[in-house]
mmCIF entry with sequence, helices, sheets and N, C-alpha, C, O atoms, coordinates in Angstrom:
data_MODEL
# 
_entry.id   MODEL 
# 
_entity.id                         1 
_entity.type                       polymer 
_entity.pdbx_number_of_molecules   1 
# 
_entity_poly.entity_id                      1 
_entity_poly.type                           'polypeptide(L)' 
_entity_poly.nstd_linkage                   no 
_entity_poly.nstd_monomer                   no 
_entity_poly.pdbx_seq_one_letter_code       MADRDPFAEGERAARENIPAEANPYSDGSDEHALWSAGHEKIAGAMEARESEGG 
_entity_poly.pdbx_seq_one_letter_code_can   MADRDPFAEGERAARENIPAEANPYSDGSDEHALWSAGHEKIAGAMEARESEGG 
_entity_poly.pdbx_strand_id                 A 
# 
loop_
_entity_poly_seq.entity_id 
_entity_poly_seq.num 
_entity_poly_seq.mon_id 
_entity_poly_seq.hetero 
1 1  MET n 
1 2  ALA n 
1 3  ASP n 
1 4  ARG n 
1 5  ASP n 
1 6  PRO n 
1 7  PHE n 
1 8  ALA n 
1 9  GLU n 
1 10 GLY n 
1 11 GLU n 
1 12 ARG n 
1 13 ALA n 
1 14 ALA n 
1 15 ARG n 
1 16 GLU n 
1 17 ASN n 
1 18 ILE n 
1 19 PRO n 
1 20 ALA n 
1 21 GLU n 
1 22 ALA n 
1 23 ASN n 
1 24 PRO n 
1 25 TYR n 
1 26 SER n 
1 27 ASP n 
1 28 GLY n 
1 29 SER n 
1 30 ASP n 
1 31 GLU n 
1 32 HIS n 
1 33 ALA n 
1 34 LEU n 
1 35 TRP n 
1 36 SER n 
1 37 ALA n 
1 38 GLY n 
1 39 HIS n 
1 40 GLU n 
1 41 LYS n 
1 42 ILE n 
1 43 ALA n 
1 44 GLY n 
1 45 ALA n 
1 46 MET n 
1 47 GLU n 
1 48 ALA n 
1 49 ARG n 
1 50 GLU n 
1 51 SER n 
1 52 GLU n 
1 53 GLY n 
1 54 GLY n 
# 
_struct_asym.id          A 
_struct_asym.entity_id   1 
# 
loop_
_struct_conf.conf_type_id 
_struct_conf.id 
_struct_conf.pdbx_PDB_helix_id 
_struct_conf.beg_label_comp_id 
_struct_conf.beg_label_asym_id 
_struct_conf.beg_label_seq_id 
_struct_conf.pdbx_beg_PDB_ins_code 
_struct_conf.end_label_comp_id 
_struct_conf.end_label_asym_id 
_struct_conf.end_label_seq_id 
_struct_conf.pdbx_end_PDB_ins_code 
_struct_conf.beg_auth_comp_id 
_struct_conf.beg_auth_asym_id 
_struct_conf.beg_auth_seq_id 
_struct_conf.end_auth_comp_id 
_struct_conf.end_auth_asym_id 
_struct_conf.end_auth_seq_id 
_struct_conf.pdbx_PDB_helix_class 
_struct_conf.details 
_struct_conf.pdbx_PDB_helix_length 
HELX_P HELX_P1 AA1 PRO A 6  ? ARG A 15 ? PRO A 6  ARG A 15 1 ? 10 
HELX_P HELX_P2 AA2 ALA A 20 ? ALA A 22 ? ALA A 20 ALA A 22 5 ? 3  
HELX_P HELX_P3 AA3 ASP A 30 ? GLY A 53 ? ASP A 30 GLY A 53 1 ? 24 
# 
_struct_conf_type.id          HELX_P 
_struct_conf_type.criteria    ? 
_struct_conf_type.reference   ? 
# 
loop_
_atom_site.group_PDB 
_atom_site.id 
_atom_site.type_symbol 
_atom_site.label_atom_id 
_atom_site.label_alt_id 
_atom_site.label_comp_id 
_atom_site.label_asym_id 
_atom_site.label_entity_id 
_atom_site.label_seq_id 
_atom_site.pdbx_PDB_ins_code 
_atom_site.Cartn_x 
_atom_site.Cartn_y 
_atom_site.Cartn_z 
_atom_site.occupancy 
_atom_site.B_iso_or_equiv 
_atom_site.pdbx_formal_charge 
_atom_site.auth_seq_id 
_atom_site.auth_comp_id 
_atom_site.auth_asym_id 
_atom_site.auth_atom_id 
_atom_site.pdbx_PDB_model_num 
ATOM 1   N N  . MET A 1 1  ? 73.478 -134.125 146.521 1.00 0.00 ? 1  MET A N  1 
ATOM 2   C CA . MET A 1 1  ? 72.562 -133.047 146.892 1.00 0.00 ? 1  MET A CA 1 
ATOM 3   C C  . MET A 1 1  ? 73.195 -131.706 146.533 1.00 0.00 ? 1  MET A C  1 
ATOM 4   O O  . MET A 1 1  ? 73.694 -130.994 147.405 1.00 0.00 ? 1  MET A O  1 
ATOM 5   N N  . ALA A 1 2  ? 73.170 -131.377 145.285 1.00 0.00 ? 2  ALA A N  1 
ATOM 6   C CA . ALA A 1 2  ? 73.797 -130.149 144.823 1.00 0.00 ? 2  ALA A CA 1 
ATOM 7   C C  . ALA A 1 2  ? 73.010 -128.905 145.232 1.00 0.00 ? 2  ALA A C  1 
ATOM 8   O O  . ALA A 1 2  ? 73.540 -127.795 145.175 1.00 0.00 ? 2  ALA A O  1 
ATOM 9   N N  . ASP A 1 3  ? 71.766 -129.073 145.638 1.00 0.00 ? 3  ASP A N  1 
ATOM 10  C CA . ASP A 1 3  ? 70.943 -127.916 145.990 1.00 0.00 ? 3  ASP A CA 1 
ATOM 11  C C  . ASP A 1 3  ? 71.092 -127.497 147.447 1.00 0.00 ? 3  ASP A C  1 
ATOM 12  O O  . ASP A 1 3  ? 70.413 -126.573 147.895 1.00 0.00 ? 3  ASP A O  1 
ATOM 13  N N  . ARG A 1 4  ? 71.961 -128.155 148.184 1.00 0.00 ? 4  ARG A N  1 
ATOM 14  C CA . ARG A 1 4  ? 72.172 -127.775 149.577 1.00 0.00 ? 4  ARG A CA 1 
ATOM 15  C C  . ARG A 1 4  ? 72.962 -126.469 149.645 1.00 0.00 ? 4  ARG A C  1 
ATOM 16  O O  . ARG A 1 4  ? 73.853 -126.228 148.830 1.00 0.00 ? 4  ARG A O  1 
ATOM 17  N N  . ASP A 1 5  ? 72.632 -125.645 150.610 1.00 0.00 ? 5  ASP A N  1 
ATOM 18  C CA . ASP A 1 5  ? 73.309 -124.365 150.795 1.00 0.00 ? 5  ASP A CA 1 
ATOM 19  C C  . ASP A 1 5  ? 73.907 -124.349 152.205 1.00 0.00 ? 5  ASP A C  1 
ATOM 20  O O  . ASP A 1 5  ? 73.204 -124.063 153.174 1.00 0.00 ? 5  ASP A O  1 
ATOM 21  N N  . PRO A 1 6  ? 75.205 -124.656 152.320 1.00 0.00 ? 6  PRO A N  1 
ATOM 22  C CA . PRO A 1 6  ? 75.830 -124.711 153.645 1.00 0.00 ? 6  PRO A CA 1 
ATOM 23  C C  . PRO A 1 6  ? 75.682 -123.420 154.439 1.00 0.00 ? 6  PRO A C  1 
ATOM 24  O O  . PRO A 1 6  ? 75.511 -123.458 155.658 1.00 0.00 ? 6  PRO A O  1 
ATOM 25  N N  . PHE A 1 7  ? 75.746 -122.276 153.759 1.00 0.00 ? 7  PHE A N  1 
ATOM 26  C CA . PHE A 1 7  ? 75.605 -120.990 154.448 1.00 0.00 ? 7  PHE A CA 1 
ATOM 27  C C  . PHE A 1 7  ? 74.223 -120.891 155.103 1.00 0.00 ? 7  PHE A C  1 
ATOM 28  O O  . PHE A 1 7  ? 74.103 -120.530 156.274 1.00 0.00 ? 7  PHE A O  1 
ATOM 29  N N  . ALA A 1 8  ? 73.183 -121.219 154.329 1.00 0.00 ? 8  ALA A N  1 
ATOM 30  C CA . ALA A 1 8  ? 71.814 -121.167 154.848 1.00 0.00 ? 8  ALA A CA 1 
ATOM 31  C C  . ALA A 1 8  ? 71.616 -122.201 155.955 1.00 0.00 ? 8  ALA A C  1 
ATOM 32  O O  . ALA A 1 8  ? 70.905 -121.943 156.927 1.00 0.00 ? 8  ALA A O  1 
ATOM 33  N N  . GLU A 1 9  ? 72.245 -123.373 155.809 1.00 0.00 ? 9  GLU A N  1 
ATOM 34  C CA . GLU A 1 9  ? 72.144 -124.397 156.852 1.00 0.00 ? 9  GLU A CA 1 
ATOM 35  C C  . GLU A 1 9  ? 72.773 -123.898 158.152 1.00 0.00 ? 9  GLU A C  1 
ATOM 36  O O  . GLU A 1 9  ? 72.243 -124.143 159.236 1.00 0.00 ? 9  GLU A O  1 
ATOM 37  N N  . GLY A 1 10 ? 73.892 -123.205 158.042 1.00 0.00 ? 10 GLY A N  1 
ATOM 38  C CA . GLY A 1 10 ? 74.538 -122.644 159.225 1.00 0.00 ? 10 GLY A CA 1 
ATOM 39  C C  . GLY A 1 10 ? 73.688 -121.577 159.884 1.00 0.00 ? 10 GLY A C  1 
ATOM 40  O O  . GLY A 1 10 ? 73.614 -121.503 161.110 1.00 0.00 ? 10 GLY A O  1 
ATOM 41  N N  . GLU A 1 11 ? 73.042 -120.746 159.066 1.00 0.00 ? 11 GLU A N  1 
ATOM 42  C CA . GLU A 1 11 ? 72.136 -119.729 159.602 1.00 0.00 ? 11 GLU A CA 1 
ATOM 43  C C  . GLU A 1 11 ? 70.989 -120.391 160.364 1.00 0.00 ? 11 GLU A C  1 
ATOM 44  O O  . GLU A 1 11 ? 70.644 -119.981 161.472 1.00 0.00 ? 11 GLU A O  1 
ATOM 45  N N  . ARG A 1 12 ? 70.409 -121.416 159.752 1.00 0.00 ? 12 ARG A N  1 
ATOM 46  C CA . ARG A 1 12 ? 69.286 -122.116 160.380 1.00 0.00 ? 12 ARG A CA 1 
ATOM 47  C C  . ARG A 1 12 ? 69.726 -122.773 161.693 1.00 0.00 ? 12 ARG A C  1 
ATOM 48  O O  . ARG A 1 12 ? 68.994 -122.738 162.683 1.00 0.00 ? 12 ARG A O  1 
ATOM 49  N N  . ALA A 1 13 ? 70.902 -123.362 161.698 1.00 0.00 ? 13 ALA A N  1 
ATOM 50  C CA . ALA A 1 13 ? 71.408 -124.006 162.905 1.00 0.00 ? 13 ALA A CA 1 
ATOM 51  C C  . ALA A 1 13 ? 71.547 -122.998 164.047 1.00 0.00 ? 13 ALA A C  1 
ATOM 52  O O  . ALA A 1 13 ? 71.196 -123.296 165.189 1.00 0.00 ? 13 ALA A O  1 
ATOM 53  N N  . ALA A 1 14 ? 72.055 -121.816 163.737 1.00 0.00 ? 14 ALA A N  1 
ATOM 54  C CA . ALA A 1 14 ? 72.215 -120.789 164.765 1.00 0.00 ? 14 ALA A CA 1 
ATOM 55  C C  . ALA A 1 14 ? 70.859 -120.353 165.311 1.00 0.00 ? 14 ALA A C  1 
ATOM 56  O O  . ALA A 1 14 ? 70.707 -120.152 166.516 1.00 0.00 ? 14 ALA A O  1 
ATOM 57  N N  . ARG A 1 15 ? 69.873 -120.208 164.426 1.00 0.00 ? 15 ARG A N  1 
ATOM 58  C CA . ARG A 1 15 ? 68.531 -119.828 164.879 1.00 0.00 ? 15 ARG A CA 1 
ATOM 59  C C  . ARG A 1 15 ? 67.932 -120.889 165.798 1.00 0.00 ? 15 ARG A C  1 
ATOM 60  O O  . ARG A 1 15 ? 67.148 -120.578 166.694 1.00 0.00 ? 15 ARG A O  1 
ATOM 61  N N  . GLU A 1 16 ? 68.310 -122.147 165.565 1.00 0.00 ? 16 GLU A N  1 
ATOM 62  C CA . GLU A 1 16 ? 67.791 -123.252 166.363 1.00 0.00 ? 16 GLU A CA 1 
ATOM 63  C C  . GLU A 1 16 ? 68.685 -123.549 167.577 1.00 0.00 ? 16 GLU A C  1 
ATOM 64  O O  . GLU A 1 16 ? 68.530 -124.576 168.237 1.00 0.00 ? 16 GLU A O  1 
ATOM 65  N N  . ASN A 1 17 ? 69.618 -122.638 167.856 1.00 0.00 ? 17 ASN A N  1 
ATOM 66  C CA . ASN A 1 17 ? 70.537 -122.765 168.990 1.00 0.00 ? 17 ASN A CA 1 
ATOM 67  C C  . ASN A 1 17 ? 71.400 -124.020 168.925 1.00 0.00 ? 17 ASN A C  1 
ATOM 68  O O  . ASN A 1 17 ? 71.761 -124.589 169.955 1.00 0.00 ? 17 ASN A O  1 
ATOM 69  N N  . ILE A 1 18 ? 71.725 -124.446 167.716 1.00 0.00 ? 18 ILE A N  1 
ATOM 70  C CA . ILE A 1 18 ? 72.643 -125.568 167.522 1.00 0.00 ? 18 ILE A CA 1 
ATOM 71  C C  . ILE A 1 18 ? 74.055 -124.988 167.581 1.00 0.00 ? 18 ILE A C  1 
ATOM 72  O O  . ILE A 1 18 ? 74.342 -124.012 166.888 1.00 0.00 ? 18 ILE A O  1 
ATOM 73  N N  . PRO A 1 19 ? 74.935 -125.562 168.388 1.00 0.00 ? 19 PRO A N  1 
ATOM 74  C CA . PRO A 1 19 ? 76.279 -124.985 168.545 1.00 0.00 ? 19 PRO A CA 1 
ATOM 75  C C  . PRO A 1 19 ? 77.114 -125.096 167.278 1.00 0.00 ? 19 PRO A C  1 
ATOM 76  O O  . PRO A 1 19 ? 76.903 -125.985 166.454 1.00 0.00 ? 19 PRO A O  1 
ATOM 77  N N  . ALA A 1 20 ? 78.057 -124.186 167.136 1.00 0.00 ? 20 ALA A N  1 
ATOM 78  C CA . ALA A 1 20 ? 78.931 -124.168 165.962 1.00 0.00 ? 20 ALA A CA 1 
ATOM 79  C C  . ALA A 1 20 ? 79.719 -125.468 165.830 1.00 0.00 ? 20 ALA A C  1 
ATOM 80  O O  . ALA A 1 20 ? 80.094 -125.865 164.727 1.00 0.00 ? 20 ALA A O  1 
ATOM 81  N N  . GLU A 1 21 ? 79.969 -126.128 166.960 1.00 0.00 ? 21 GLU A N  1 
ATOM 82  C CA . GLU A 1 21 ? 80.714 -127.384 166.937 1.00 0.00 ? 21 GLU A CA 1 
ATOM 83  C C  . GLU A 1 21 ? 79.949 -128.489 166.209 1.00 0.00 ? 21 GLU A C  1 
ATOM 84  O O  . GLU A 1 21 ? 80.532 -129.520 165.874 1.00 0.00 ? 21 GLU A O  1 
ATOM 85  N N  . ALA A 1 22 ? 78.668 -128.292 165.964 1.00 0.00 ? 22 ALA A N  1 
ATOM 86  C CA . ALA A 1 22 ? 77.844 -129.301 165.297 1.00 0.00 ? 22 ALA A CA 1 
ATOM 87  C C  . ALA A 1 22 ? 77.941 -129.220 163.775 1.00 0.00 ? 22 ALA A C  1 
ATOM 88  O O  . ALA A 1 22 ? 77.195 -129.897 163.068 1.00 0.00 ? 22 ALA A O  1 
ATOM 89  N N  . ASN A 1 23 ? 78.848 -128.401 163.274 1.00 0.00 ? 23 ASN A N  1 
ATOM 90  C CA . ASN A 1 23 ? 79.043 -128.262 161.827 1.00 0.00 ? 23 ASN A CA 1 
ATOM 91  C C  . ASN A 1 23 ? 79.204 -129.650 161.205 1.00 0.00 ? 23 ASN A C  1 
ATOM 92  O O  . ASN A 1 23 ? 80.125 -130.383 161.565 1.00 0.00 ? 23 ASN A O  1 
ATOM 93  N N  . PRO A 1 24 ? 78.305 -130.023 160.263 1.00 0.00 ? 24 PRO A N  1 
ATOM 94  C CA . PRO A 1 24 ? 78.324 -131.372 159.709 1.00 0.00 ? 24 PRO A CA 1 
ATOM 95  C C  . PRO A 1 24 ? 79.359 -131.605 158.609 1.00 0.00 ? 24 PRO A C  1 
ATOM 96  O O  . PRO A 1 24 ? 79.537 -132.734 158.150 1.00 0.00 ? 24 PRO A O  1 
ATOM 97  N N  . TYR A 1 25 ? 80.034 -130.547 158.191 1.00 0.00 ? 25 TYR A N  1 
ATOM 98  C CA . TYR A 1 25 ? 80.973 -130.667 157.080 1.00 0.00 ? 25 TYR A CA 1 
ATOM 99  C C  . TYR A 1 25 ? 82.403 -130.904 157.559 1.00 0.00 ? 25 TYR A C  1 
ATOM 100 O O  . TYR A 1 25 ? 82.763 -130.566 158.686 1.00 0.00 ? 25 TYR A O  1 
ATOM 101 N N  . SER A 1 26 ? 83.197 -131.485 156.688 1.00 0.00 ? 26 SER A N  1 
ATOM 102 C CA . SER A 1 26 ? 84.598 -131.781 157.018 1.00 0.00 ? 26 SER A CA 1 
ATOM 103 C C  . SER A 1 26 ? 85.373 -130.501 157.258 1.00 0.00 ? 26 SER A C  1 
ATOM 104 O O  . SER A 1 26 ? 85.305 -129.560 156.466 1.00 0.00 ? 26 SER A O  1 
ATOM 105 N N  . ASP A 1 27 ? 86.112 -130.473 158.362 1.00 0.00 ? 27 ASP A N  1 
ATOM 106 C CA . ASP A 1 27 ? 86.934 -129.304 158.692 1.00 0.00 ? 27 ASP A CA 1 
ATOM 107 C C  . ASP A 1 27 ? 87.902 -129.041 157.549 1.00 0.00 ? 27 ASP A C  1 
ATOM 108 O O  . ASP A 1 27 ? 88.573 -129.957 157.072 1.00 0.00 ? 27 ASP A O  1 
ATOM 109 N N  . GLY A 1 28 ? 87.973 -127.798 157.115 1.00 0.00 ? 28 GLY A N  1 
ATOM 110 C CA . GLY A 1 28 ? 88.866 -127.422 156.033 1.00 0.00 ? 28 GLY A CA 1 
ATOM 111 C C  . GLY A 1 28 ? 88.183 -127.368 154.676 1.00 0.00 ? 28 GLY A C  1 
ATOM 112 O O  . GLY A 1 28 ? 88.765 -126.871 153.713 1.00 0.00 ? 28 GLY A O  1 
ATOM 113 N N  . SER A 1 29 ? 86.949 -127.876 154.585 1.00 0.00 ? 29 SER A N  1 
ATOM 114 C CA . SER A 1 29 ? 86.239 -127.855 153.307 1.00 0.00 ? 29 SER A CA 1 
ATOM 115 C C  . SER A 1 29 ? 85.563 -126.502 153.096 1.00 0.00 ? 29 SER A C  1 
ATOM 116 O O  . SER A 1 29 ? 85.327 -125.756 154.046 1.00 0.00 ? 29 SER A O  1 
ATOM 117 N N  . ASP A 1 30 ? 85.258 -126.200 151.839 1.00 0.00 ? 30 ASP A N  1 
ATOM 118 C CA . ASP A 1 30 ? 84.538 -124.961 151.537 1.00 0.00 ? 30 ASP A CA 1 
ATOM 119 C C  . ASP A 1 30 ? 83.182 -124.944 152.228 1.00 0.00 ? 30 ASP A C  1 
ATOM 120 O O  . ASP A 1 30 ? 82.741 -123.911 152.731 1.00 0.00 ? 30 ASP A O  1 
ATOM 121 N N  . GLU A 1 31 ? 82.526 -126.101 152.247 1.00 0.00 ? 31 GLU A N  1 
ATOM 122 C CA . GLU A 1 31 ? 81.208 -126.179 152.878 1.00 0.00 ? 31 GLU A CA 1 
ATOM 123 C C  . GLU A 1 31 ? 81.301 -125.878 154.374 1.00 0.00 ? 31 GLU A C  1 
ATOM 124 O O  . GLU A 1 31 ? 80.432 -125.210 154.935 1.00 0.00 ? 31 GLU A O  1 
ATOM 125 N N  . HIS A 1 32 ? 82.361 -126.376 155.013 1.00 0.00 ? 32 HIS A N  1 
ATOM 126 C CA . HIS A 1 32 ? 82.560 -126.125 156.448 1.00 0.00 ? 32 HIS A CA 1 
ATOM 127 C C  . HIS A 1 32 ? 82.700 -124.628 156.690 1.00 0.00 ? 32 HIS A C  1 
ATOM 128 O O  . HIS A 1 32 ? 82.113 -124.087 157.627 1.00 0.00 ? 32 HIS A O  1 
ATOM 129 N N  . ALA A 1 33 ? 83.472 -123.966 155.848 1.00 0.00 ? 33 ALA A N  1 
ATOM 130 C CA . ALA A 1 33 ? 83.676 -122.528 155.994 1.00 0.00 ? 33 ALA A CA 1 
ATOM 131 C C  . ALA A 1 33 ? 82.371 -121.761 155.771 1.00 0.00 ? 33 ALA A C  1 
ATOM 132 O O  . ALA A 1 33 ? 82.070 -120.820 156.505 1.00 0.00 ? 33 ALA A O  1 
ATOM 133 N N  . LEU A 1 34 ? 81.608 -122.156 154.772 1.00 0.00 ? 34 LEU A N  1 
ATOM 134 C CA . LEU A 1 34 ? 80.339 -121.486 154.494 1.00 0.00 ? 34 LEU A CA 1 
ATOM 135 C C  . LEU A 1 34 ? 79.348 -121.692 155.643 1.00 0.00 ? 34 LEU A C  1 
ATOM 136 O O  . LEU A 1 34 ? 78.673 -120.751 156.061 1.00 0.00 ? 34 LEU A O  1 
ATOM 137 N N  . TRP A 1 35 ? 79.263 -122.926 156.150 1.00 0.00 ? 35 TRP A N  1 
ATOM 138 C CA . TRP A 1 35 ? 78.360 -123.221 157.253 1.00 0.00 ? 35 TRP A CA 1 
ATOM 139 C C  . TRP A 1 35 ? 78.741 -122.363 158.465 1.00 0.00 ? 35 TRP A C  1 
ATOM 140 O O  . TRP A 1 35 ? 77.881 -121.768 159.113 1.00 0.00 ? 35 TRP A O  1 
ATOM 141 N N  . SER A 1 36 ? 80.036 -122.311 158.755 1.00 0.00 ? 36 SER A N  1 
ATOM 142 C CA . SER A 1 36 ? 80.518 -121.517 159.889 1.00 0.00 ? 36 SER A CA 1 
ATOM 143 C C  . SER A 1 36 ? 80.185 -120.043 159.715 1.00 0.00 ? 36 SER A C  1 
ATOM 144 O O  . SER A 1 36 ? 79.784 -119.375 160.668 1.00 0.00 ? 36 SER A O  1 
ATOM 145 N N  . ALA A 1 37 ? 80.351 -119.536 158.497 1.00 0.00 ? 37 ALA A N  1 
ATOM 146 C CA . ALA A 1 37 ? 80.062 -118.124 158.231 1.00 0.00 ? 37 ALA A CA 1 
ATOM 147 C C  . ALA A 1 37 ? 78.580 -117.826 158.429 1.00 0.00 ? 37 ALA A C  1 
ATOM 148 O O  . ALA A 1 37 ? 78.221 -116.803 159.012 1.00 0.00 ? 37 ALA A O  1 
ATOM 149 N N  . GLY A 1 38 ? 77.731 -118.710 157.948 1.00 0.00 ? 38 GLY A N  1 
ATOM 150 C CA . GLY A 1 38 ? 76.291 -118.522 158.136 1.00 0.00 ? 38 GLY A CA 1 
ATOM 151 C C  . GLY A 1 38 ? 75.915 -118.580 159.606 1.00 0.00 ? 38 GLY A C  1 
ATOM 152 O O  . GLY A 1 38 ? 75.101 -117.786 160.080 1.00 0.00 ? 38 GLY A O  1 
ATOM 153 N N  . HIS A 1 39 ? 76.507 -119.519 160.323 1.00 0.00 ? 39 HIS A N  1 
ATOM 154 C CA . HIS A 1 39 ? 76.225 -119.661 161.757 1.00 0.00 ? 39 HIS A CA 1 
ATOM 155 C C  . HIS A 1 39 ? 76.670 -118.407 162.503 1.00 0.00 ? 39 HIS A C  1 
ATOM 156 O O  . HIS A 1 39 ? 75.937 -117.885 163.343 1.00 0.00 ? 39 HIS A O  1 
ATOM 157 N N  . GLU A 1 40 ? 77.862 -117.931 162.196 1.00 0.00 ? 40 GLU A N  1 
ATOM 158 C CA . GLU A 1 40 ? 78.408 -116.761 162.885 1.00 0.00 ? 40 GLU A CA 1 
ATOM 159 C C  . GLU A 1 40 ? 77.582 -115.509 162.589 1.00 0.00 ? 40 GLU A C  1 
ATOM 160 O O  . GLU A 1 40 ? 77.397 -114.666 163.467 1.00 0.00 ? 40 GLU A O  1 
ATOM 161 N N  . LYS A 1 41 ? 77.088 -115.385 161.360 1.00 0.00 ? 41 LYS A N  1 
ATOM 162 C CA . LYS A 1 41 ? 76.268 -114.229 160.991 1.00 0.00 ? 41 LYS A CA 1 
ATOM 163 C C  . LYS A 1 41 ? 75.057 -114.129 161.909 1.00 0.00 ? 41 LYS A C  1 
ATOM 164 O O  . LYS A 1 41 ? 74.761 -113.063 162.449 1.00 0.00 ? 41 LYS A O  1 
ATOM 165 N N  . ILE A 1 42 ? 74.361 -115.246 162.080 1.00 0.00 ? 42 ILE A N  1 
ATOM 166 C CA . ILE A 1 42 ? 73.152 -115.251 162.905 1.00 0.00 ? 42 ILE A CA 1 
ATOM 167 C C  . ILE A 1 42 ? 73.495 -115.217 164.391 1.00 0.00 ? 42 ILE A C  1 
ATOM 168 O O  . ILE A 1 42 ? 72.895 -114.453 165.147 1.00 0.00 ? 42 ILE A O  1 
ATOM 169 N N  . ALA A 1 43 ? 74.448 -116.032 164.811 1.00 0.00 ? 43 ALA A N  1 
ATOM 170 C CA . ALA A 1 43 ? 74.816 -116.074 166.231 1.00 0.00 ? 43 ALA A CA 1 
ATOM 171 C C  . ALA A 1 43 ? 75.318 -114.708 166.691 1.00 0.00 ? 43 ALA A C  1 
ATOM 172 O O  . ALA A 1 43 ? 74.977 -114.256 167.784 1.00 0.00 ? 43 ALA A O  1 
ATOM 173 N N  . GLY A 1 44 ? 76.112 -114.062 165.875 1.00 0.00 ? 44 GLY A N  1 
ATOM 174 C CA . GLY A 1 44 ? 76.625 -112.740 166.213 1.00 0.00 ? 44 GLY A CA 1 
ATOM 175 C C  . GLY A 1 44 ? 75.516 -111.714 166.337 1.00 0.00 ? 44 GLY A C  1 
ATOM 176 O O  . GLY A 1 44 ? 75.525 -110.882 167.243 1.00 0.00 ? 44 GLY A O  1 
ATOM 177 N N  . ALA A 1 45 ? 74.558 -111.778 165.420 1.00 0.00 ? 45 ALA A N  1 
ATOM 178 C CA . ALA A 1 45 ? 73.427 -110.849 165.460 1.00 0.00 ? 45 ALA A CA 1 
ATOM 179 C C  . ALA A 1 45 ? 72.565 -111.111 166.692 1.00 0.00 ? 45 ALA A C  1 
ATOM 180 O O  . ALA A 1 45 ? 72.076 -110.174 167.324 1.00 0.00 ? 45 ALA A O  1 
ATOM 181 N N  . MET A 1 46 ? 72.382 -112.388 167.031 1.00 0.00 ? 46 MET A N  1 
ATOM 182 C CA . MET A 1 46 ? 71.587 -112.731 168.206 1.00 0.00 ? 46 MET A CA 1 
ATOM 183 C C  . MET A 1 46 ? 72.276 -112.250 169.478 1.00 0.00 ? 46 MET A C  1 
ATOM 184 O O  . MET A 1 46 ? 71.612 -111.735 170.377 1.00 0.00 ? 46 MET A O  1 
ATOM 185 N N  . GLU A 1 47 ? 73.594 -112.409 169.572 1.00 0.00 ? 47 GLU A N  1 
ATOM 186 C CA . GLU A 1 47 ? 74.333 -111.960 170.749 1.00 0.00 ? 47 GLU A CA 1 
ATOM 187 C C  . GLU A 1 47 ? 74.278 -110.439 170.878 1.00 0.00 ? 47 GLU A C  1 
ATOM 188 O O  . GLU A 1 47 ? 74.142 -109.910 171.981 1.00 0.00 ? 47 GLU A O  1 
ATOM 189 N N  . ALA A 1 48 ? 74.385 -109.743 169.753 1.00 0.00 ? 48 ALA A N  1 
ATOM 190 C CA . ALA A 1 48 ? 74.341 -108.285 169.788 1.00 0.00 ? 48 ALA A CA 1 
ATOM 191 C C  . ALA A 1 48 ? 72.981 -107.809 170.275 1.00 0.00 ? 48 ALA A C  1 
ATOM 192 O O  . ALA A 1 48 ? 72.896 -106.866 171.062 1.00 0.00 ? 48 ALA A O  1 
ATOM 193 N N  . ARG A 1 49 ? 71.925 -108.452 169.814 1.00 0.00 ? 49 ARG A N  1 
ATOM 194 C CA . ARG A 1 49 ? 70.571 -108.094 170.219 1.00 0.00 ? 49 ARG A CA 1 
ATOM 195 C C  . ARG A 1 49 ? 70.391 -108.352 171.713 1.00 0.00 ? 49 ARG A C  1 
ATOM 196 O O  . ARG A 1 49 ? 69.780 -107.540 172.407 1.00 0.00 ? 49 ARG A O  1 
ATOM 197 N N  . GLU A 1 50 ? 70.912 -109.464 172.214 1.00 0.00 ? 50 GLU A N  1 
ATOM 198 C CA . GLU A 1 50 ? 70.782 -109.777 173.633 1.00 0.00 ? 50 GLU A CA 1 
ATOM 199 C C  . GLU A 1 50 ? 71.520 -108.752 174.494 1.00 0.00 ? 50 GLU A C  1 
ATOM 200 O O  . GLU A 1 50 ? 71.014 -108.339 175.538 1.00 0.00 ? 50 GLU A O  1 
ATOM 201 N N  . SER A 1 51 ? 72.709 -108.343 174.064 1.00 0.00 ? 51 SER A N  1 
ATOM 202 C CA . SER A 1 51 ? 73.475 -107.395 174.870 1.00 0.00 ? 51 SER A CA 1 
ATOM 203 C C  . SER A 1 51 ? 72.835 -105.998 174.839 1.00 0.00 ? 51 SER A C  1 
ATOM 204 O O  . SER A 1 51 ? 72.937 -105.252 175.813 1.00 0.00 ? 51 SER A O  1 
ATOM 205 N N  . GLU A 1 52 ? 72.183 -105.644 173.739 1.00 0.00 ? 52 GLU A N  1 
ATOM 206 C CA . GLU A 1 52 ? 71.502 -104.357 173.663 1.00 0.00 ? 52 GLU A CA 1 
ATOM 207 C C  . GLU A 1 52 ? 70.291 -104.321 174.593 1.00 0.00 ? 52 GLU A C  1 
ATOM 208 O O  . GLU A 1 52 ? 70.020 -103.312 175.244 1.00 0.00 ? 52 GLU A O  1 
ATOM 209 N N  . GLY A 1 53 ? 69.578 -105.426 174.642 1.00 0.00 ? 53 GLY A N  1 
ATOM 210 C CA . GLY A 1 53 ? 68.356 -105.470 175.449 1.00 0.00 ? 53 GLY A CA 1 
ATOM 211 C C  . GLY A 1 53 ? 68.593 -105.827 176.899 1.00 0.00 ? 53 GLY A C  1 
ATOM 212 O O  . GLY A 1 53 ? 67.717 -105.648 177.745 1.00 0.00 ? 53 GLY A O  1 
ATOM 213 N N  . GLY A 1 54 ? 69.810 -106.344 177.190 1.00 0.00 ? 54 GLY A N  1 
ATOM 214 C CA . GLY A 1 54 ? 70.079 -106.826 178.532 1.00 0.00 ? 54 GLY A CA 1 
ATOM 215 C C  . GLY A 1 54 ? 70.538 -105.758 179.441 1.00 0.00 ? 54 GLY A C  1 
ATOM 216 O O  . GLY A 1 54 ? 70.805 -106.017 180.614 1.00 0.00 ? 54 GLY A O  1 
# 
């Protein structure tokens, strides 16, 4: 599946409230790092929005 985008998958997981620990890629792989980065981008933005409105 060369068309998979780990970064986008991580973003989608964060939007769906899937925890970062659910990263499906092998720890230490490039895909794992990309998935984590995508997840953190969205999760961080969501947390910032919650703290601003809270």
